[in-house]
Rosetta silent file (secondary structure, phi, psi, omega in degrees, C-alpha in Angstrom):
SEQUENCE: XXXXXXXXXXXXXXXXXXXXXXXXXXXXXXXXXXXXXXXXXXXXXXXXXXXXXXXXXXXXXXXXXXXXXXXXXXXXXXXXXXXXXXXXXXXXXXXXXXXXXXXXXXXXXXXXXXXXXX
SCORE:     score description
SCORE:     0.000 S_00000001
   1 L     0.000  -36.789  177.643   92.729  130.274  100.067 S_00000001
   2 H   -77.490  -30.431  176.425   95.748  128.023  100.227 S_00000001
   3 H   -61.251  -48.479  176.181   93.698  125.366  102.067 S_00000001
   4 H   -59.168  -38.687  175.774   91.016  125.558   99.390 S_00000001
   5 H   -65.357  -42.708  175.654   93.611  125.332   96.654 S_00000001
   6 H   -58.701  -44.597  178.495   95.114  122.383   98.354 S_00000001
   7 H   -60.410  -49.411 -176.866   91.754  120.618   98.660 S_00000001
   8 H   -57.726  -45.612  179.398   90.972  121.316   95.028 S_00000001
   9 H   -58.484  -50.439 -174.982   94.431  119.853   93.969 S_00000001
  10 H   -68.260  -38.346  177.444   93.985  116.660   96.038 S_00000001
  11 H   -60.909  -44.218  177.727   90.370  116.139   94.973 S_00000001
  12 H   -65.415  -46.507  176.199   91.482  116.307   91.381 S_00000001
  13 H   -53.680  -48.172 -179.983   94.410  113.987   92.049 S_00000001
  14 H   -62.629  -38.968  175.214   92.158  111.496   93.731 S_00000001
  15 H   -61.694  -42.870 -178.752   89.670  111.613   90.790 S_00000001
  16 H   -74.689  -24.579  175.958   92.377  111.034   88.346 S_00000001
  17 H   -71.121  -40.990  178.607   93.977  108.205   90.414 S_00000001
  18 H   -66.908  -32.402  175.844   90.542  106.490   90.457 S_00000001
  19 H   -74.733  -33.930  177.901   90.152  106.872   86.636 S_00000001
  20 H   -68.108  -43.258  176.121   93.626  105.478   86.214 S_00000001
  21 H   -60.037  -43.188 -174.301   92.882  102.623   88.459 S_00000001
  22 H   -61.495  -37.594 -179.152   89.735  101.813   86.454 S_00000001
  23 H   -67.803  -25.153  176.529   91.949  101.480   83.354 S_00000001
  24 L   -98.424   15.760  174.677   93.931   98.914   85.250 S_00000001
  25 L    71.681   31.262  177.372   90.801   97.048   86.342 S_00000001
  26 L  -111.381  137.863  177.528   90.862   98.301   89.918 S_00000001
  27 L   -79.990  173.183  178.193   87.649   99.631   91.539 S_00000001
  28 H   -56.376  -45.707 -171.429   87.426  102.835   93.505 S_00000001
  29 H   -70.355  -32.660  175.493   87.749  101.229   96.767 S_00000001
  30 H   -67.845  -34.508  174.040   90.956   99.325   95.920 S_00000001
  31 H   -65.088  -46.275  179.287   92.496  102.688   94.721 S_00000001
  32 H   -61.089  -37.890 -177.947   91.393  104.484   97.769 S_00000001
  33 H   -72.373  -35.253  174.158   92.983  101.882   99.913 S_00000001
  34 H   -63.517  -35.701  178.921   96.291  101.942   97.975 S_00000001
  35 H  -106.887   14.048 -174.276   96.697  105.611   98.547 S_00000001
  36 H   -64.247  -31.513 -179.117   94.889  105.935  101.840 S_00000001
  37 H   -65.265  -40.948 -178.317   98.156  106.404  103.922 S_00000001
  38 H   -80.870  -23.146 -179.483   99.108  109.463  101.805 S_00000001
  39 H   -77.482  -33.968  179.287   95.546  110.885  101.773 S_00000001
  40 H   -64.899  -42.730  178.842   95.245  110.557  105.519 S_00000001
  41 H   -57.344  -48.217 -179.205   98.468  112.583  105.794 S_00000001
  42 H   -63.351  -55.953 -174.907   97.420  115.141  103.254 S_00000001
  43 H   -69.213  -29.586  174.161   94.044  115.813  104.735 S_00000001
  44 H   -64.910  -45.626 -177.339   95.387  115.783  108.343 S_00000001
  45 H   -68.044  -22.294  179.326   97.940  118.368  107.292 S_00000001
  46 H   -85.778  -14.261 -171.492   95.123  120.417  105.647 S_00000001
  47 L    62.575   33.672  173.778   93.025  120.044  108.807 S_00000001
  48 L  -107.525   82.354 -173.194   90.194  118.476  106.950 S_00000001
  49 H   -73.320  -20.937  178.661   89.749  115.723  109.579 S_00000001
  50 H   -75.822  -26.533  173.651   86.501  114.266  108.312 S_00000001
  51 H   -79.649  -33.498  168.750   88.074  113.393  104.992 S_00000001
  52 H   -51.960  -45.203 -177.315   91.148  112.217  106.908 S_00000001
  53 H   -68.803  -48.206  177.151   88.975  109.923  108.856 S_00000001
  54 H   -50.994  -44.438 -179.968   87.324  108.522  105.681 S_00000001
  55 H   -79.053  -21.815  174.463   90.809  107.495  104.383 S_00000001
  56 H   -68.907  -43.516 -174.111   91.777  106.228  107.838 S_00000001
  57 H   -63.260  -42.795  179.502   88.854  103.901  107.712 S_00000001
  58 H   -70.552  -29.597  177.018   90.065  102.795  104.113 S_00000001
  59 H   -72.263  -37.728 -179.889   93.556  102.410  105.441 S_00000001
  60 H   -67.423  -46.244 -173.909   92.402  100.123  108.344 S_00000001
  61 H   -63.327  -36.576 -175.285   90.307   98.093  105.816 S_00000001
  62 H  -140.848    5.816  177.334   92.967   97.488  103.276 S_00000001
  63 L  -113.358  163.447 -165.427   96.354   98.765  104.029 S_00000001
  64 L   -92.616   -3.247  173.858   98.893   96.921  106.162 S_00000001
  65 L  -148.632  161.594  175.525   99.655   99.506  108.856 S_00000001
  66 L  -141.706  161.528 -177.325   98.170  102.242  110.885 S_00000001
  67 L  -118.947  121.657 -177.693   99.842  104.777  113.326 S_00000001
  68 H   -58.280  -48.386 -171.642   98.337  105.136  116.810 S_00000001
  69 H   -70.651  -31.716  177.215   99.308  108.862  117.290 S_00000001
  70 H   -63.185  -51.623 -176.718   97.739  109.694  113.765 S_00000001
  71 H   -58.325  -45.364 -178.621   94.542  107.832  114.624 S_00000001
  72 H   -54.719  -58.196 -179.240   94.405  109.625  118.108 S_00000001
  73 H   -52.968  -53.808 -176.657   94.841  113.105  116.594 S_00000001
  74 H   -61.474  -56.187  179.318   92.082  112.509  113.892 S_00000001
  75 H   -48.171  -57.935 -174.236   89.582  110.711  116.216 S_00000001
  76 H   -58.304  -32.148  179.882   89.954  113.438  118.882 S_00000001
  77 H   -71.313  -32.445 -171.453   89.312  116.148  116.315 S_00000001
  78 H   -95.016  -31.034  175.820   86.183  114.506  114.966 S_00000001
  79 L    83.303   11.994  176.963   84.877  112.881  118.111 S_00000001
  80 L  -147.348  163.878  179.535   83.596  109.657  116.686 S_00000001
  81 L  -160.333   20.109 -174.592   85.024  106.308  115.533 S_00000001
  82 H   -63.496  -44.007 -177.765   82.428  103.634  114.987 S_00000001
  83 H   -69.292  -34.372  176.167   83.361  102.963  111.262 S_00000001
  84 H   -67.685  -51.666  175.542   87.117  102.903  112.109 S_00000001
  85 H   -52.415  -46.825 -178.786   86.403  100.240  115.070 S_00000001
  86 H   -64.699  -44.370  175.666   84.428   98.158  112.719 S_00000001
  87 H   -53.000  -42.648 -176.401   87.171   98.264  110.089 S_00000001
  88 H   -64.110  -44.819  175.784   89.726   97.330  112.651 S_00000001
  89 H   -59.870  -37.948 -178.358   87.648   94.325  113.889 S_00000001
  90 H   -69.628  -38.378  177.231   87.110   93.161  110.369 S_00000001
  91 H   -61.785  -48.590 -177.774   90.689   93.542  109.557 S_00000001
  92 H   -66.530  -40.691  173.489   92.016   91.796  112.546 S_00000001
  93 H   -56.546  -33.275 -179.938   89.512   88.826  111.930 S_00000001
  94 H   -59.389  -36.475 -175.138   91.151   88.467  108.383 S_00000001
  95 L    55.686   54.835 -177.652   94.439   87.607  110.198 S_00000001
  96 L  -122.265   10.794 -178.087   96.361   88.885  107.239 S_00000001
  97 L   -98.919  149.774  168.945   98.747   91.436  109.023 S_00000001
  98 L   -60.383  163.357  179.320  102.321   90.869  110.098 S_00000001
  99 H   -61.051  -43.659 -175.470  102.711   90.285  113.821 S_00000001
 100 H   -62.829  -51.725 -177.548  104.141   93.823  114.203 S_00000001
 101 H   -63.774  -36.554  177.045  101.199   95.489  112.253 S_00000001
 102 H   -52.978  -54.991  179.186   98.725   93.259  114.130 S_00000001
 103 H   -50.201  -51.097  175.987  100.102   94.501  117.388 S_00000001
 104 H   -53.610  -57.795  177.631   99.659   98.177  116.175 S_00000001
 105 H   -56.083  -32.614 -179.985   96.085   97.498  115.054 S_00000001
 106 H   -72.755  -43.800  178.343   95.342   95.867  118.448 S_00000001
 107 H   -56.261  -46.924  179.659   96.728   98.838  120.286 S_00000001
 108 H   -60.517  -54.714 -177.284   94.661  101.165  118.156 S_00000001
 109 H   -55.147  -48.305  174.999   91.522   99.065  118.597 S_00000001
 110 H   -55.896  -45.651 -177.464   92.046   99.041  122.490 S_00000001
 111 H   -61.610  -41.480  176.790   92.550  102.649  122.595 S_00000001
 112 H   -62.246  -43.893  179.975   89.367  103.332  120.590 S_00000001
 113 H   -63.145  -49.649  179.348   87.358  100.942  122.837 S_00000001
 114 H   -53.234  -57.666 -173.043   88.820  102.583  125.928 S_00000001
 115 H   -80.616  -31.162 -174.887   88.437  106.134  124.899 S_00000001
 116 L  -138.164   59.497  176.807   85.172  106.025  122.720 S_00000001
 117 L   -75.370  103.953  173.829   83.327  103.038  124.158 S_00000001
 118 L  -136.911    0.000    0.000   79.982  103.373  122.531 S_00000001
């Protein structure tokens, strides 16, 4: 029950954030990327790993940092990572990360390639 209530709350929050973003001339993807780090944490804590993964992909595509241990936990739970690998390769090719964040993205990419080479 608590998990379902939490999901309902955050789904409503997400919908409202997207609507607010539209009023500021931001599209849905921009809004999702801006709140992705928080949504990854929320869905991970609720143990809704498929939704956490979706926001992890958004985070990789448009946010400036990722955390290897969070990526490992989520990917191990869902067992796949193709969209995340693709987002990482694309993001690294943009060359828009700080050296520290780029290093973390590279470590994550290397772990994904080593663990989930598909």
